FIKE-890875 format. One record per residue (C-alpha): residue in one letter; x, y, z. Coordinates in pm, whole numbers, padded with zeros to 5 digits. Last residue first. Layout:
resn a&px X&py Y&pz Z
...
//
This chain:
resn x&px 00115&py 00413&pz -01092
resn x&px -00124&py 00421&pz -00806
resn x&px -00289&py 00139&pz -00699
resn x&px -00657&py 00083&pz -00752
resn x&px -00885&py -00114&pz -00510
resn x&px -00631&py -00161&pz -00250
resn x&px -00804&py -00332&pz 00064
resn x&px -00821&py -00200&pz 00405
resn x&px -00811&py -00307&pz 00783
resn x&px -00473&py -00507&pz 00730
resn x&px -00301&py -00180&pz 00705
resn x&px -00373&py -00024&pz 01036
resn x&px -00571&py 00255&pz 00964
resn x&px -00592&py 00632&pz 01057
resn x&px -00851&py 00912&pz 00971
resn x&px -00838&py 01186&pz 00793
resn x&px -01112&py 01426&pz 00842
resn x&px -01274&py 01599&pz 00518
resn x&px -01545&py 01325&pz 00441
resn x&px -01716&py 01290&pz 00098
resn x&px -01496&py 00970&pz -00010
resn x&px -01272&py 00899&pz 00262
resn x&px -00888&py 01051&pz 00305
resn x&px -00682&py 00792&pz 00480
resn x&px -00397&py 00780&pz 00677
resn x&px -00259&py 00437&pz 00660
resn x&px -00033&py 00288&pz 00964
resn x&px 00234&py -00033&pz 00915
resn x&px 00182&py -00308&pz 01080
resn x&px 00444&py -00416&pz 01353
resn x&px 00683&py -00738&pz 01362
resn x&px 00939&py -00569&pz 01156
resn x&px 00970&py -00289&pz 01467
resn x&px 01047&py 00070&pz 01323
resn x&px 00682&py 00043&pz 01162
resn x&px 00602&py 00208&pz 00823
resn x&px 00392&py 00516&pz 00817
resn x&px 00201&py 00521&pz 00478
resn x&px 00061&py 00862&pz 00364
resn x&px -00240&py 01032&pz 00191
resn x&px -00429&py 00712&pz 00089
resn x&px -00738&py 00748&pz -00086
resn x&px -01111&py 00631&pz -00001
resn x&px -01363&py 00449&pz -00149
resn x&px -01663&py 00229&pz -00026
resn x&px -01622&py 00388&pz 00338
resn x&px -01871&py 00703&pz 00223
resn x&px -02111&py 00496&pz -00001
resn x&px -02167&py 00222&pz 00278
resn x&px -02318&py 00551&pz 00522
resn x&px -02177&py 00391&pz 00905
resn x&px -02411&py 00102&pz 01067
resn x&px -02141&py -00139&pz 00946
resn x&px -01827&py -00067&pz 00802
resn x&px -01800&py -00206&pz 00543
resn x&px -01647&py -00583&pz 00477
resn x&px -01326&py -00534&pz 00309
resn x&px -01283&py -00149&pz 00370
resn x&px -01198&py 00040&pz 00065
resn x&px -00864&py 00179&pz -00079
resn x&px -00748&py 00404&pz -00359
resn x&px -00403&py 00398&pz -00395
resn x&px -00230&py 00783&pz -00377
resn x&px 00052&py 00742&pz -00122
resn x&px 00163&py 00329&pz -00115
resn x&px -00019&py 00008&pz 00001
//
Protein backbone atom coordinates (compact mmCIF):
# COMPACT_ATOMS: atom_id res chain seq x y z
CA UNK A 1 0.00 0.00 0.00
CA UNK A 2 1.36 3.43 -0.92
CA UNK A 3 0.37 7.07 -1.24
CA UNK A 4 -2.23 7.62 -3.96
CA UNK A 5 -3.75 4.11 -3.84
CA UNK A 6 -7.54 3.87 -3.69
CA UNK A 7 -8.77 1.69 -0.82
CA UNK A 8 -11.96 0.40 0.77
CA UNK A 9 -12.97 -1.57 3.84
CA UNK A 10 -13.11 -5.25 2.79
CA UNK A 11 -16.30 -5.93 4.75
CA UNK A 12 -17.56 -2.36 4.90
CA UNK A 13 -18.32 -0.53 8.10
CA UNK A 14 -21.46 -1.55 9.93
CA UNK A 15 -24.07 1.09 10.81
CA UNK A 16 -22.30 3.73 8.70
CA UNK A 17 -22.97 5.12 5.21
CA UNK A 18 -21.76 2.48 2.71
CA UNK A 19 -21.04 5.06 -0.01
CA UNK A 20 -18.74 7.16 2.17
CA UNK A 21 -16.43 4.28 3.10
CA UNK A 22 -16.58 2.47 -0.26
CA UNK A 23 -13.60 4.44 -1.60
CA UNK A 24 -10.81 6.49 -0.06
CA UNK A 25 -7.38 7.69 -1.09
CA UNK A 26 -4.20 6.87 0.82
CA UNK A 27 -2.52 10.10 1.94
CA UNK A 28 0.41 8.48 3.70
CA UNK A 29 1.83 5.25 5.09
CA UNK A 30 3.87 5.00 8.29
CA UNK A 31 5.92 1.83 8.47
CA UNK A 32 6.84 0.57 11.94
CA UNK A 33 10.44 0.41 13.05
CA UNK A 34 9.70 -3.00 14.51
CA UNK A 35 9.53 -5.64 11.71
CA UNK A 36 6.70 -7.45 13.50
CA UNK A 37 4.59 -4.27 13.58
CA UNK A 38 1.92 -3.25 11.11
CA UNK A 39 1.95 -0.16 8.88
CA UNK A 40 -0.45 2.67 9.69
CA UNK A 41 -2.31 4.14 6.74
CA UNK A 42 -3.80 7.64 6.64
CA UNK A 43 -6.94 7.74 4.47
CA UNK A 44 -9.21 10.50 3.18
CA UNK A 45 -12.64 9.03 2.46
CA UNK A 46 -14.99 10.10 -0.32
CA UNK A 47 -17.27 12.96 0.91
CA UNK A 48 -15.49 13.16 4.27
CA UNK A 49 -13.28 16.07 5.25
CA UNK A 50 -11.23 14.50 8.02
CA UNK A 51 -8.32 12.10 7.67
CA UNK A 52 -8.47 8.79 9.51
CA UNK A 53 -5.69 6.32 10.35
CA UNK A 54 -6.02 2.53 10.03
CA UNK A 55 -3.82 -0.55 10.24
CA UNK A 56 -2.99 -1.79 6.75
CA UNK A 57 -4.79 -5.09 7.44
CA UNK A 58 -8.09 -3.19 7.83
CA UNK A 59 -8.05 -1.95 4.22
CA UNK A 60 -8.15 -3.42 0.74
CA UNK A 61 -6.49 -1.75 -2.27
CA UNK A 62 -8.97 -1.32 -5.13
CA UNK A 63 -6.70 0.67 -7.47
CA UNK A 64 -2.95 1.15 -7.23
CA UNK A 65 -1.20 4.45 -7.90
CA UNK A 66 1.34 4.10 -10.71
